[in-house]
C-alpha positions in Angstrom: 0.2 0.3 0.0 1.4 3.3 -1.2 1.0 5.9 1.6 -1.6 8.7 0.8 -1.0 11.3 3.3 -4.3 10.9 4.8 -3.8 12.3 8.2 -1.0 14.7 7.3 -2.0 18.2 8.3 -3.1 17.0 11.7 -1.3 17.5 15.2 0.9 14.9 16.6 -1.6 14.4 19.3 -4.6 13.7 17.0 -2.7 11.4 14.9 -1.1 9.3 18.1 -4.3 8.9 19.3 -6.0 7.6 16.2 -3.1 5.3 15.8 -3.6 4.2 19.5 -7.6 3.5 19.0 -7.0 1.9 15.9 -4.5 -0.4 17.4 -6.8 -1.1 20.2 -9.5 -2.2 18.0 -7.4 -4.6 16.1 -6.2 -6.0 19.4 -9.9 -6.6 20.3 -11.0 -7.9 17.2 -8.3 -10.7 17.1 -8.8 -11.7 20.8 -12.7 -11.6 20.5 -13.3 -12.3 16.8 -16.1 -9.6 17.6 -16.7 -6.4 16.0 -15.6 -3.1 17.4 -16.6 0.4 17.1 -14.2 3.5 16.4 -15.0 7.0 15.2 -18.8 6.1 14.9 -17.6 3.2 12.5 -18.5 -0.5 13.2 -15.5 -2.7 12.2 -15.1 -6.3 12.1 -12.8 -8.8 11.2 -13.0 -8.1 7.6 -12.1 -4.9 8.1 -8.4 -5.7 9.4 -6.8 -4.5 6.3 -8.6 -1.1 6.7 -7.4 -1.0 10.0 -3.7 -1.9 9.2 -4.0 0.9 6.6 -4.9 3.3 9.3 -2.2 2.5 11.2 0.4 2.7 8.6 -1.0 6.0 7.3 -0.6 7.4 10.9 2.7 6.1 11.5 3.7 7.6 8.4 2.1 11.4 9.6 3.8 10.6 13.1 7.3 10.1 11.5 6.8 13.1 9.4 5.7 15.1 12.4 8.3 13.7 14.9 11.2 14.2 12.2 14.1 11.3 12.0 15.2 10.8 15.5 11.5 9.5 16.7 10.7 7.3 14.0 7.8 4.6 14.7 8.4 1.7 12.5 6.6 -1.4 13.9 4.0 -2.0 16.4 3.6 -5.8 17.8 0.6 -6.6 20.1 1.6 -8.1 23.6 -0.3 -11.2 24.0 1.7 -12.6 27.1 -1.2 -12.0 29.7 -3.0 -14.5 27.5 -6.4 -12.1 27.3 -6.5 -12.4 31.1 -6.9 -8.9 33.5 
């Protein structure tokens, strides 16, 4: 997927929040297999590609805003707790 620059122009805090919420949605869908609501949109397992694209777009915007010293390259979910609290 080529980066479209969808989130360019937003401030760092907003883009970071969108990215965090999107990662939370991905984690919830993967753990429960259920749907998840974010920003008024109902997303399901079938939307994982769309969520991944959102994370990539946000990461590109954050990298652009934060500069070369604070690059975010990859995020890996932590399943070490096995889904238990």
